[in-house]
C-alpha positions as CSV (number, residue, x, y, z in Angstrom):
1,M,0.1,-0.1,0.0
2,R,1.2,3.6,-1.2
3,R,-0.3,6.8,0.8
4,M,1.0,10.2,0.7
5,I,2.3,11.9,4.4
6,G,2.2,16.0,4.5
7,V,2.9,18.4,7.4
8,Q,0.0,16.6,9.6
9,E,1.3,13.1,9.5
10,V,4.7,14.2,10.4
11,E,3.1,16.3,13.4
12,D,1.6,12.8,14.6
13,I,4.8,10.8,13.5
14,A,7.2,13.3,15.7
15,L,5.0,12.9,18.5
16,G,4.2,8.9,18.6
17,A,8.2,8.2,17.7
18,A,9.1,10.4,20.4
19,V,7.2,8.0,22.7
20,L,8.5,4.6,21.0
21,G,11.7,6.3,21.1
22,T,11.9,5.4,25.3
23,G,13.7,9.4,25.9
24,G,16.3,9.0,22.8
25,G,16.4,9.2,19.1
26,G,17.4,13.1,19.1
27,D,15.3,16.2,20.0
28,P,11.7,15.2,18.2
29,Y,11.2,18.8,17.7
30,I,14.2,19.9,15.5
31,G,13.4,16.4,13.7
32,K,10.0,18.3,13.1
33,L,11.0,21.0,12.0
34,M,13.3,19.9,9.3
35,A,10.6,17.1,7.8
36,T,8.3,19.9,7.7
37,Q,10.5,22.4,5.9
38,S,11.2,19.7,3.5
39,I,7.7,18.7,2.7
40,G,7.4,22.7,2.2
41,D,9.7,23.1,-0.3
42,H,9.4,19.6,-2.0
43,G,5.8,18.1,-1.7
44,P,4.6,15.4,0.0
45,V,6.8,12.3,0.7
46,E,5.4,8.8,-0.3
47,L,5.0,6.1,2.4
48,V,5.4,2.2,0.9
49,T,4.8,-1.2,3.1
50,I,7.3,-3.4,2.6
51,D,4.7,-5.4,0.2
52,E,5.7,-2.6,-2.5
53,M,9.2,-3.5,-2.5
54,G,10.7,-5.7,-4.6
55,D,13.1,-8.6,-3.5
56,D,15.9,-7.2,-5.9
57,E,15.2,-3.5,-5.1
58,W,17.6,-1.3,-2.5
59,S,16.9,0.7,0.2
60,V,19.4,2.3,2.9
61,S,18.4,3.8,6.4
62,I,19.4,7.7,7.6
63,A,20.0,8.9,10.6
64,M,22.1,10.9,13.3
65,M,24.1,9.7,15.8
66,G,25.9,11.1,18.9
67,A,24.9,12.6,22.0
68,P,21.2,14.1,22.1
69,T,22.5,16.6,24.9
70,V,24.2,17.7,22.1
71,M,21.7,18.0,19.5
72,V,20.2,20.4,21.0
73,E,22.5,23.1,20.4
74,K,24.5,21.9,17.8
75,I,21.7,22.0,14.8
76,P,21.9,20.2,11.9
77,G,23.1,22.0,8.6
78,G,20.5,20.7,6.3
79,G,23.0,19.0,3.9
80,E,24.7,16.5,5.9
81,A,22.0,13.4,5.4
82,Q,22.3,14.3,1.4
83,H,25.8,13.8,1.4
84,A,25.7,10.8,3.6
85,F,23.5,9.2,1.3
86,N,25.4,10.3,-1.9
87,A,28.2,8.7,-0.3
88,V,26.6,4.9,0.4
89,Q,25.3,4.8,-3.1
90,S,28.6,5.5,-4.6
91,Y,30.2,3.0,-2.8
92,L,27.3,0.1,-3.2
93,G,27.3,0.9,-6.8
94,K,23.5,0.4,-6.8
95,P,20.6,2.5,-7.5
96,I,19.1,2.7,-3.8
97,K,15.2,3.3,-4.3
98,Y,14.0,3.5,-0.8
99,I,14.5,5.3,2.2
100,Y,13.7,4.1,5.6
101,S,14.1,4.7,9.3
102,I,16.8,2.9,11.6
103,E,15.0,3.6,14.6
104,A,11.8,4.7,16.3
105,G,13.2,8.5,18.1
106,G,12.2,11.7,18.2
107,I,15.1,13.3,14.9
108,N,15.2,10.0,13.7
109,S,12.2,8.8,12.6
110,T,12.0,12.2,11.0
111,I,15.3,12.9,9.3
112,P,14.5,9.7,6.6
113,I,11.4,11.9,6.0
114,A,13.3,15.0,4.9
115,L,15.8,13.4,2.8
116,A,12.8,11.5,1.0
117,A,11.3,14.9,0.7
118,Q,14.3,16.5,-1.0
119,L,15.0,13.2,-3.3
120,H,11.6,12.9,-4.4
121,M,12.0,8.9,-3.4
122,P,9.8,6.7,-1.3
123,L,9.8,5.8,2.4
124,L,9.4,2.9,3.8
125,D,7.0,2.1,6.6
126,L,9.5,0.2,9.0
127,D,12.5,0.5,11.0
128,G,15.3,-1.4,12.5
129,M,14.0,-1.6,16.2
130,G,10.5,-0.6,17.0
131,R,12.1,1.4,19.3
132,A,15.7,3.7,20.1
133,F,19.2,1.7,21.2
134,P,22.2,3.9,22.1
135,E,24.6,1.6,19.7
136,I,25.0,0.8,15.6
137,Q,24.7,-2.9,15.7
138,M,21.5,-2.6,18.3
139,V,19.3,-3.2,15.3
140,T,17.3,-6.2,14.0
141,H,19.1,-6.4,10.9
142,N,22.1,-7.0,13.0
143,L,20.3,-10.2,14.1
144,F,19.8,-11.3,10.8
145,G,23.6,-11.0,9.1
146,I,22.9,-7.5,7.5
147,T,25.8,-5.3,7.4
148,A,26.0,-1.9,8.1
149,T,29.0,-1.3,5.8
150,P,29.2,0.9,3.7
151,F,28.7,3.0,6.6
152,T,28.8,6.9,5.8
153,M,29.1,9.9,7.9
154,A,28.8,13.6,7.3
155,D,28.8,16.5,9.4
156,E,27.8,20.4,9.4
157,K,31.2,21.3,8.0
158,G,30.9,19.0,5.3
159,N,33.4,16.5,6.5
160,S,32.6,13.2,5.7
161,A,33.7,9.2,6.1
162,V,33.2,6.1,4.2
163,L,33.7,3.0,6.9
164,A,33.9,-0.9,6.3
165,T,34.3,-3.0,9.4
166,I,35.0,-6.8,9.6
167,D,31.5,-6.6,12.1
168,N,28.7,-4.5,12.8
169,R,30.2,-4.2,16.6
170,W,33.2,-2.9,15.5
171,M,31.3,-0.2,13.2
172,E,30.0,0.7,16.7
173,T,33.7,1.6,17.8
174,F,34.9,3.4,14.8
175,A,32.0,5.1,13.7
176,R,31.3,6.7,17.8
177,S,35.2,8.0,17.7
178,I,34.6,9.5,14.1
179,A,31.4,11.4,15.6
180,V,32.9,12.4,18.8
181,N,35.8,14.4,16.5
182,M,32.9,15.8,14.6
183,G,31.2,17.4,17.0
184,A,29.8,14.5,19.0
185,T,26.6,14.3,16.5
186,A,26.6,13.4,12.7
187,H,24.7,12.2,9.7
188,I,25.0,8.5,9.0
189,A,24.1,6.2,5.8
190,A,23.9,2.8,6.9
191,Y,22.3,-1.1,6.8
192,A,21.7,-1.0,2.8
193,A,19.3,-3.5,2.5
194,S,16.9,-5.4,-0.7
195,G,13.7,-6.3,-0.1
196,A,14.1,-9.8,0.5
197,Q,16.1,-8.9,3.7
198,Q,14.1,-5.7,5.0
199,R,11.0,-9.0,4.9
200,E,13.1,-11.2,7.0
201,A,14.5,-8.3,9.4
202,A,13.1,-5.2,9.3
203,V,10.3,-4.2,12.2
204,Y,7.0,-3.4,9.9
205,G,4.8,-0.5,10.3
206,T,6.6,1.6,12.6
207,M,6.1,5.2,10.7
208,S,2.2,4.5,10.6
209,L,2.6,3.2,14.6
210,A,4.0,6.0,15.2
211,E,1.8,8.2,13.8
212,S,-1.4,6.1,15.4
213,I,-0.1,7.2,18.7
214,G,0.8,11.0,17.9
215,R,-2.5,11.4,16.2
216,G,-4.7,9.3,19.3
217,I,-2.6,12.1,21.6
218,R,-3.4,15.0,20.0
219,E,-7.3,13.9,20.1
220,A,-7.4,12.8,23.5
221,R,-5.9,16.4,24.3
222,A,-8.6,17.8,21.9
223,A,-11.4,15.6,23.5
224,H,-10.1,16.2,27.1
225,A,-9.6,12.5,27.8
226,D,-6.9,10.4,29.6
227,V,-3.6,10.4,27.0
228,V,-1.9,8.2,29.0
229,D,-4.6,5.7,28.8
230,H,-4.9,5.9,24.6
231,I,-1.0,5.4,24.5
232,C,-0.8,2.3,26.9
233,D,-3.7,0.9,24.7
234,I,-2.5,1.1,21.2
235,T,1.2,0.4,22.1
236,K,-0.3,-2.6,24.9
237,G,1.9,-0.7,27.5
238,Y,1.1,-0.4,31.3
239,V,1.9,2.8,33.6
240,I,4.6,1.9,35.8
241,F,5.1,4.6,38.3
242,H,3.8,8.5,38.8
243,G,5.7,10.4,40.1
244,K,7.8,13.7,40.5
245,I,11.3,13.9,39.5
246,V,13.4,14.8,42.2
247,D,17.0,14.1,41.1
248,V,18.9,14.1,37.5
249,Q,22.3,13.4,37.2
250,R,23.4,13.6,33.3
251,R,26.5,13.3,31.6
252,T,28.3,13.2,27.8
253,V,30.7,10.2,27.9
254,A,32.3,8.9,24.8
255,G,29.5,10.2,22.3
256,F,26.4,9.0,25.1
257,A,24.2,10.9,27.3
258,R,24.5,9.0,30.4
259,G,22.7,9.2,33.5
260,E,19.9,8.4,36.0
261,A,16.4,10.3,36.8
262,I,15.2,10.0,40.4
263,I,11.0,10.1,40.7
264,D,9.6,10.2,44.1
265,G,6.1,8.5,43.9
266,I,3.4,10.9,43.8
267,A,-0.9,9.7,44.4
268,E,-1.1,5.7,44.1
269,D,2.6,5.5,44.3
270,L,3.0,8.1,47.1
271,G,5.8,6.7,49.6
272,H,7.6,4.8,47.1
273,Q,10.4,5.4,44.2
274,M,12.0,4.8,41.6
275,S,15.6,5.4,39.5
276,I,15.8,5.0,35.8
277,Q,19.2,4.2,33.9
278,F,19.6,5.6,30.5
279,Q,22.2,5.8,28.1
280,N,20.5,7.9,25.5
281,E,17.6,5.7,25.7
282,N,16.1,4.6,29.2
283,L,17.1,0.7,30.0
284,M,16.2,0.1,32.9
285,A,13.6,1.0,35.8
286,A,13.6,0.1,39.3
287,K,10.9,0.5,42.2
288,D,12.3,0.9,45.9
289,G,15.1,-1.1,44.2
290,A,13.7,-3.7,42.5
291,I,13.6,-4.0,38.6
292,V,10.4,-3.5,36.8
293,V,11.7,-3.3,33.3
294,S,14.6,-3.5,31.7
295,V,15.9,-3.6,27.8
296,P,15.2,-4.2,25.8
297,D,11.1,-3.7,26.8
298,L,10.6,0.0,26.0
299,I,10.6,2.5,29.3
300,T,9.2,6.5,28.3
301,M,8.4,9.2,30.7
302,V,5.5,11.3,29.9
303,E,4.2,14.4,31.3
304,E,1.0,13.1,33.3
305,E,-1.8,15.2,32.3
306,T,-0.3,16.1,28.5
307,G,1.2,12.5,27.7
308,E,3.8,14.3,26.4
309,P,7.2,12.2,25.9
310,I,10.2,13.4,27.9
311,T,13.9,12.8,26.1
312,T,16.5,12.3,28.1
313,E,18.0,15.5,27.6
314,G,14.8,16.9,28.3
315,L,14.5,16.0,31.9
316,R,14.3,18.1,34.3
317,Y,13.5,18.6,38.6
318,G,10.4,18.8,39.7
319,F,8.4,17.3,36.3
320,R,5.5,15.4,37.3
321,V,5.7,12.2,35.2
322,K,3.9,8.8,34.3
323,V,6.0,6.1,33.3
324,V,5.1,3.6,30.7
325,A,6.4,0.4,30.1
326,M,5.8,-1.3,26.3
327,P,7.0,-4.6,25.3
328,S,9.6,-4.3,22.3
329,H,9.4,-6.7,19.0
330,P,9.2,-10.7,19.2
331,H,13.1,-10.4,17.2
332,W,14.5,-8.6,20.3
333,R,13.3,-11.6,23.1
334,T,15.6,-14.2,21.5
335,P,18.7,-15.5,23.0
336,A,21.0,-14.2,20.7
337,A,18.7,-10.6,20.9
338,L,19.6,-10.7,24.1
339,K,23.3,-10.9,24.3
340,V,23.3,-7.6,21.9
341,V,20.5,-5.3,23.7
342,G,19.4,-7.5,27.0
343,P,20.5,-6.0,30.9
344,Q,23.9,-7.9,30.9
345,Y,25.2,-6.0,28.1
346,F,24.6,-2.8,29.3
347,G,26.2,-4.0,33.0
348,Y,23.2,-4.6,34.8
349,E,22.5,-7.6,37.0
350,G,19.9,-10.4,36.5
351,E,17.8,-12.1,33.4
352,F,15.4,-10.5,31.3
353,V,11.9,-10.6,32.0
354,P,9.1,-9.4,29.6
355,V,7.1,-6.7,31.0
356,E,3.8,-8.5,30.7
357,Q,5.0,-11.2,32.7
358,R,6.2,-9.1,35.5
359,M,2.9,-7.1,35.3
360,R,1.4,-10.2,35.9
361,G,3.5,-10.9,38.5
362,A,2.9,-7.7,40.4
Protein backbone atom coordinates (compact mmCIF):
# COMPACT_ATOMS: atom_id res chain seq x y z
CA MET A 1 0.00 0.00 0.00
CA ARG A 2 1.15 3.50 -0.79
CA ARG A 3 -0.03 6.83 0.62
CA MET A 4 1.25 10.37 0.93
CA ILE A 5 2.35 11.96 4.19
CA GLY A 6 2.31 15.72 4.62
CA VAL A 7 2.81 18.21 7.42
CA GLN A 8 0.05 16.92 9.75
CA GLU A 9 1.26 13.35 9.41
CA VAL A 10 4.81 14.49 10.22
CA GLU A 11 3.54 16.26 13.34
CA ASP A 12 1.86 13.04 14.48
CA ILE A 13 4.83 10.82 13.56
CA ALA A 14 7.26 13.04 15.48
CA LEU A 15 5.08 12.90 18.59
CA GLY A 16 4.41 9.17 18.40
CA ALA A 17 8.01 8.30 17.60
CA ALA A 18 9.13 10.19 20.70
CA VAL A 19 6.93 7.82 22.73
CA LEU A 20 8.50 4.78 21.04
CA GLY A 21 11.97 6.33 21.31
CA THR A 22 12.24 5.60 25.06
CA GLY A 23 13.79 9.00 25.74
CA GLY A 24 16.30 8.82 22.88
CA GLY A 25 16.57 9.23 19.13
CA GLY A 26 17.34 12.95 19.27
CA ASP A 27 15.24 16.05 19.76
CA PRO A 28 11.81 15.41 18.15
CA TYR A 29 11.10 19.13 17.72
CA ILE A 30 14.21 19.76 15.62
CA GLY A 31 13.47 16.68 13.54
CA LYS A 32 9.89 17.78 12.98
CA LEU A 33 11.02 21.21 11.79
CA MET A 34 13.48 19.65 9.35
CA ALA A 35 10.85 17.32 7.88
CA THR A 36 8.07 19.90 7.64
CA GLN A 37 10.39 22.38 5.95
CA SER A 38 11.47 19.75 3.41
CA ILE A 39 7.85 18.84 2.67
CA GLY A 40 7.00 22.52 2.33
CA ASP A 41 9.86 22.98 -0.13
CA HIS A 42 9.57 19.73 -2.10
CA GLY A 43 6.07 18.33 -1.52
CA PRO A 44 4.67 15.37 0.46
CA VAL A 45 6.44 12.03 0.80
CA GLU A 46 5.17 8.68 -0.43
CA LEU A 47 4.99 6.11 2.40
CA VAL A 48 5.29 2.54 1.11
CA THR A 49 4.65 -0.78 2.87
CA ILE A 50 7.12 -3.65 2.50
CA ASP A 51 4.87 -5.61 0.13
CA GLU A 52 5.41 -2.90 -2.49
CA MET A 53 9.20 -3.39 -2.48
CA GLY A 54 10.78 -5.81 -4.94
CA ASP A 55 13.11 -8.50 -3.61
CA ASP A 56 16.03 -7.06 -5.60
CA GLU A 57 15.33 -3.39 -4.92
CA TRP A 58 17.60 -1.59 -2.45
CA SER A 59 16.98 0.69 0.51
CA VAL A 60 19.18 2.51 2.99
CA SER A 61 18.63 4.03 6.43
CA ILE A 62 19.41 7.65 7.26
CA ALA A 63 19.89 8.84 10.85
CA MET A 64 21.89 10.93 13.29
CA MET A 65 24.25 9.36 15.79
CA GLY A 66 25.83 10.89 18.85
CA ALA A 67 24.78 12.41 22.14
CA PRO A 68 21.21 13.80 22.14
CA THR A 69 22.24 16.46 24.67
CA VAL A 70 24.57 17.96 22.05
CA MET A 71 21.90 17.97 19.33
CA VAL A 72 19.87 20.53 21.28
CA GLU A 73 22.54 23.20 20.66
CA LYS A 74 24.39 21.84 17.60
CA ILE A 75 21.65 22.24 14.99
CA PRO A 76 22.10 20.34 11.69
CA GLY A 77 23.06 22.42 8.67
CA GLY A 78 20.59 20.70 6.36
CA GLY A 79 22.80 19.04 3.74
CA GLU A 80 24.45 16.32 5.84
CA ALA A 81 21.87 13.58 5.19
CA GLN A 82 22.13 13.96 1.43
CA HIS A 83 25.93 13.88 1.59
CA ALA A 84 25.80 10.62 3.56
CA PHE A 85 23.24 9.15 1.14
CA ASN A 86 25.24 10.08 -1.96
CA ALA A 87 28.37 8.53 -0.48
CA VAL A 88 26.71 5.22 0.39
CA GLN A 89 25.06 4.93 -3.02
CA SER A 90 28.38 5.62 -4.75
CA TYR A 91 30.17 2.99 -2.66
CA LEU A 92 27.37 0.43 -3.04
CA GLY A 93 27.35 0.74 -6.81
CA LYS A 94 23.62 -0.02 -7.01
CA PRO A 95 20.63 2.33 -7.31
CA ILE A 96 18.89 2.92 -3.98
CA LYS A 97 15.13 3.22 -4.47
CA TYR A 98 13.87 3.60 -0.89
CA ILE A 99 14.77 5.46 2.30
CA TYR A 100 13.97 4.01 5.72
CA SER A 101 14.33 4.88 9.40
CA ILE A 102 16.80 2.84 11.40
CA GLU A 103 15.00 3.48 14.71
CA ALA A 104 11.79 4.81 16.18
CA GLY A 105 13.04 7.90 17.96
CA GLY A 106 12.50 11.64 17.86
CA ILE A 107 14.79 13.07 15.19
CA ASN A 108 15.67 9.69 13.70
CA SER A 109 12.10 9.07 12.61
CA THR A 110 11.84 12.40 10.80
CA ILE A 111 15.29 12.86 9.21
CA PRO A 112 14.45 10.07 6.71
CA ILE A 113 11.22 11.93 5.85
CA ALA A 114 13.19 15.13 5.22
CA LEU A 115 15.64 13.36 2.91
CA ALA A 116 12.89 11.44 1.11
CA ALA A 117 11.19 14.77 0.36
CA GLN A 118 14.45 16.36 -0.84
CA LEU A 119 15.23 13.44 -3.17
CA HIS A 120 11.59 12.73 -4.17
CA MET A 121 12.05 9.12 -3.04
CA PRO A 122 9.55 6.82 -1.28
CA LEU A 123 9.90 6.07 2.44
CA LEU A 124 9.44 2.53 3.75
CA ASP A 125 6.94 1.96 6.56
CA LEU A 126 9.36 0.05 8.78
CA ASP A 127 12.45 0.45 10.92
CA GLY A 128 15.26 -1.58 12.43
CA MET A 129 14.34 -1.49 16.11
CA GLY A 130 10.69 -0.72 16.87
CA ARG A 131 12.13 1.65 19.50
CA ALA A 132 15.50 3.43 19.90
CA PHE A 133 18.82 1.95 21.01
CA PRO A 134 22.16 3.72 21.55
CA GLU A 135 24.61 1.61 19.50
CA ILE A 136 25.05 0.85 15.79
CA GLN A 137 24.88 -2.95 16.10
CA MET A 138 21.60 -2.81 18.07
CA VAL A 139 19.47 -3.23 14.96
CA THR A 140 17.23 -6.14 13.96
CA HIS A 141 19.06 -6.23 10.63
CA ASN A 142 22.24 -7.14 12.53
CA LEU A 143 20.46 -10.17 14.00
CA PHE A 144 19.85 -11.48 10.48
CA GLY A 145 23.41 -11.02 9.23
CA ILE A 146 22.94 -7.73 7.38
CA THR A 147 26.05 -5.56 7.52
CA ALA A 148 26.18 -1.84 8.27
CA THR A 149 28.98 -1.60 5.66
CA PRO A 150 29.17 0.62 3.65
CA PHE A 151 28.66 3.09 6.50
CA THR A 152 28.92 6.78 5.66
CA MET A 153 29.08 9.81 7.93
CA ALA A 154 28.79 13.55 7.33
CA ASP A 155 28.89 16.65 9.52
CA GLU A 156 27.68 20.23 9.14
CA LYS A 157 31.15 21.45 8.19
CA GLY A 158 31.30 19.37 5.01
CA ASN A 159 33.46 16.55 6.35
CA SER A 160 32.49 13.00 5.40
CA ALA A 161 33.77 9.47 5.91
CA VAL A 162 33.10 6.01 4.48
CA LEU A 163 33.72 3.00 6.74
CA ALA A 164 33.95 -0.74 6.12
CA THR A 165 34.42 -3.11 9.06
CA ILE A 166 34.56 -6.84 9.71
CA ASP A 167 31.34 -6.74 11.77
CA ASN A 168 28.78 -4.29 13.08
CA ARG A 169 30.22 -4.14 16.60
CA TRP A 170 33.47 -2.82 15.16
CA MET A 171 31.44 -0.30 13.18
CA GLU A 172 30.08 1.07 16.44
CA THR A 173 33.61 1.43 17.83
CA PHE A 174 35.06 3.30 14.86
CA ALA A 175 31.99 5.36 14.00
CA ARG A 176 31.56 6.53 17.59
CA SER A 177 35.12 7.85 17.64
CA ILE A 178 34.57 9.76 14.41
CA ALA A 179 31.25 11.13 15.64
CA VAL A 180 32.99 12.47 18.75
CA ASN A 181 35.54 14.23 16.55
CA MET A 182 32.73 15.64 14.39
CA GLY A 183 31.39 17.39 17.47
CA ALA A 184 29.57 14.48 19.20
CA THR A 185 26.91 14.21 16.46
CA ALA A 186 26.92 13.21 12.79
CA HIS A 187 24.52 12.15 10.05
CA ILE A 188 24.89 8.55 8.89
CA ALA A 189 23.71 6.25 6.12
CA ALA A 190 23.93 2.51 6.83
CA TYR A 191 22.39 -0.94 6.62
CA ALA A 192 21.68 -0.99 2.90
CA ALA A 193 19.17 -3.82 2.47
CA SER A 194 17.28 -5.49 -0.36
CA GLY A 195 13.56 -6.09 -0.30
CA ALA A 196 14.17 -9.77 0.47
CA GLN A 197 16.37 -8.84 3.43
CA GLN A 198 13.89 -6.25 4.73
CA ARG A 199 11.07 -8.81 4.69
CA GLU A 200 13.09 -11.06 6.99
CA ALA A 201 14.77 -8.55 9.28
CA ALA A 202 12.78 -5.33 9.65
CA VAL A 203 10.14 -4.25 12.14
CA TYR A 204 7.10 -3.55 9.96
CA GLY A 205 4.67 -0.64 10.24
CA THR A 206 6.72 1.55 12.57
CA MET A 207 5.97 4.85 10.85
CA SER A 208 2.24 4.11 10.79
CA LEU A 209 2.33 3.07 14.44
CA ALA A 210 4.11 6.29 15.42
CA GLU A 211 1.58 8.30 13.42
CA SER A 212 -1.29 6.47 15.11
CA ILE A 213 0.13 7.16 18.58
CA GLY A 214 0.70 10.83 17.79
CA ARG A 215 -2.73 11.29 16.24
CA GLY A 216 -4.35 9.59 19.22
CA ILE A 217 -2.51 11.86 21.66
CA ARG A 218 -3.62 14.91 19.68
CA GLU A 219 -7.25 13.76 19.54
CA ALA A 220 -7.31 12.72 23.21
CA ARG A 221 -6.04 16.16 24.23
CA ALA A 222 -8.73 17.84 22.15
CA ALA A 223 -11.40 15.65 23.73
CA HIS A 224 -9.97 16.16 27.24
CA ALA A 225 -9.62 12.38 27.53
CA ASP A 226 -6.89 10.49 29.41
CA VAL A 227 -3.92 10.71 27.06
CA VAL A 228 -1.75 8.21 28.91
CA ASP A 229 -4.51 5.59 28.79
CA HIS A 230 -4.58 6.03 25.02
CA ILE A 231 -0.81 5.50 24.77
CA CYS A 232 -1.12 2.29 26.77
CA ASP A 233 -4.03 1.04 24.68
CA ILE A 234 -2.27 1.39 21.34
CA THR A 235 1.17 0.17 22.50
CA LYS A 236 -0.13 -2.57 24.83
CA GLY A 237 1.77 -0.73 27.53
CA TYR A 238 1.48 -0.25 31.29
CA VAL A 239 1.81 2.71 33.64
CA ILE A 240 4.46 1.47 36.04
CA PHE A 241 4.94 4.63 38.13
CA HIS A 242 3.47 8.07 38.80
CA GLY A 243 5.68 10.67 40.39
CA LYS A 244 7.76 13.84 40.47
CA ILE A 245 11.35 14.00 39.24
CA VAL A 246 13.52 14.95 42.22
CA ASP A 247 17.01 14.43 40.79
CA VAL A 248 18.70 14.03 37.41
CA GLN A 249 22.34 13.08 36.97
CA ARG A 250 23.44 13.45 33.36
CA ARG A 251 26.82 13.52 31.63
CA THR A 252 28.14 13.16 28.09
CA VAL A 253 30.64 10.30 27.88
CA ALA A 254 32.23 8.89 24.70
CA GLY A 255 29.47 10.24 22.50
CA PHE A 256 26.59 9.11 24.74
CA ALA A 257 24.32 10.89 27.19
CA ARG A 258 24.48 8.73 30.31
CA GLY A 259 22.74 9.19 33.62
CA GLU A 260 19.95 8.48 36.07
CA ALA A 261 16.61 10.06 36.97
CA ILE A 262 15.11 9.69 40.46
CA ILE A 263 11.32 9.97 40.79
CA ASP A 264 9.42 10.26 44.08
CA GLY A 265 5.97 8.72 43.97
CA ILE A 266 2.75 10.72 44.11
CA ALA A 267 -0.93 9.72 44.13
CA GLU A 268 -1.12 5.91 43.95
CA ASP A 269 2.69 5.63 44.23
CA LEU A 270 3.08 7.95 47.23
CA GLY A 271 5.81 6.67 49.54
CA HIS A 272 7.67 4.83 46.77
CA GLN A 273 10.61 5.83 44.60
CA MET A 274 11.70 4.89 41.08
CA SER A 275 15.15 5.19 39.50
CA ILE A 276 15.63 5.10 35.74
CA GLN A 277 19.04 4.49 34.20
CA PHE A 278 19.71 5.74 30.67
CA GLN A 279 22.34 5.70 27.92
CA ASN A 280 20.74 8.03 25.36
CA GLU A 281 17.65 5.83 25.88
CA ASN A 282 15.99 4.65 29.10
CA LEU A 283 17.42 1.21 29.87
CA MET A 284 16.30 0.14 33.33
CA ALA A 285 13.52 1.09 35.75
CA ALA A 286 13.63 0.01 39.40
CA LYS A 287 10.93 0.67 42.02
CA ASP A 288 12.20 0.78 45.60
CA GLY A 289 15.37 -0.94 44.39
CA ALA A 290 13.62 -3.82 42.59
CA ILE A 291 13.78 -3.99 38.78
CA VAL A 292 10.39 -3.44 37.16
CA VAL A 293 11.34 -3.15 33.47
CA SER A 294 14.57 -3.54 31.53
CA VAL A 295 15.84 -3.44 27.97
CA PRO A 296 14.89 -4.52 25.39
CA ASP A 297 11.38 -3.58 26.58
CA LEU A 298 10.48 0.10 26.23
CA ILE A 299 10.50 2.64 29.10
CA THR A 300 9.13 6.11 28.36
CA MET A 301 8.43 9.06 30.65
CA VAL A 302 5.48 11.28 29.71
CA GLU A 303 4.03 14.41 31.27
CA GLU A 304 1.20 13.27 33.56
CA GLU A 305 -1.59 15.37 32.00
CA THR A 306 -0.66 15.95 28.35
CA GLY A 307 1.14 12.67 27.67
CA GLU A 308 4.02 14.64 26.12
CA PRO A 309 7.03 12.29 25.93
CA ILE A 310 10.16 13.56 27.67
CA THR A 311 13.57 12.83 26.16
CA THR A 312 16.56 12.07 28.38
CA GLU A 313 18.11 15.44 27.56
CA GLY A 314 14.82 17.13 28.50
CA LEU A 315 14.48 15.66 32.00
CA ARG A 316 14.20 18.36 34.67
CA TYR A 317 13.67 18.58 38.41
CA GLY A 318 10.01 19.02 39.32
CA PHE A 319 8.45 17.43 36.23
CA ARG A 320 5.39 15.36 37.14
CA VAL A 321 5.47 12.23 35.03
CA LYS A 322 3.97 8.86 34.39
CA VAL A 323 6.39 6.11 33.44
CA VAL A 324 5.04 3.85 30.70
CA ALA A 325 6.51 0.44 29.90
CA MET A 326 5.81 -1.31 26.58
CA PRO A 327 6.70 -4.75 25.21
CA SER A 328 9.49 -4.91 22.64
CA HIS A 329 9.26 -6.55 19.22
CA PRO A 330 9.63 -10.36 19.26
CA HIS A 331 12.91 -10.06 17.30
CA TRP A 332 14.50 -8.65 20.48
CA ARG A 333 13.42 -11.46 22.81
CA THR A 334 15.52 -14.31 21.43
CA PRO A 335 18.65 -15.50 23.29
CA ALA A 336 20.85 -14.20 20.46
CA ALA A 337 19.20 -10.77 20.54
CA LEU A 338 19.49 -10.48 24.31
CA LYS A 339 23.26 -10.84 23.98
CA VAL A 340 23.16 -7.62 21.92
CA VAL A 341 20.55 -5.54 23.79
CA GLY A 342 19.72 -7.36 27.03
CA PRO A 343 20.34 -5.97 30.52
CA GLN A 344 23.62 -7.85 30.95
CA TYR A 345 25.12 -6.22 27.86
CA PHE A 346 24.64 -2.83 29.54
CA GLY A 347 26.19 -4.04 32.78
CA TYR A 348 23.05 -4.82 34.79
CA GLU A 349 22.58 -7.98 36.80
CA GLY A 350 19.72 -10.39 36.28
CA GLU A 351 17.96 -11.95 33.33
CA PHE A 352 15.49 -10.20 31.06
CA VAL A 353 11.85 -10.74 32.05
CA PRO A 354 9.15 -9.52 29.62
CA VAL A 355 7.19 -6.59 30.99
CA GLU A 356 3.83 -8.33 30.55
CA GLN A 357 5.12 -11.23 32.66
CA ARG A 358 6.28 -8.86 35.38
CA MET A 359 2.91 -7.08 35.33
CA ARG A 360 1.02 -10.34 35.70
CA GLY A 361 3.11 -11.12 38.77
CA ALA A 362 2.76 -7.62 40.27
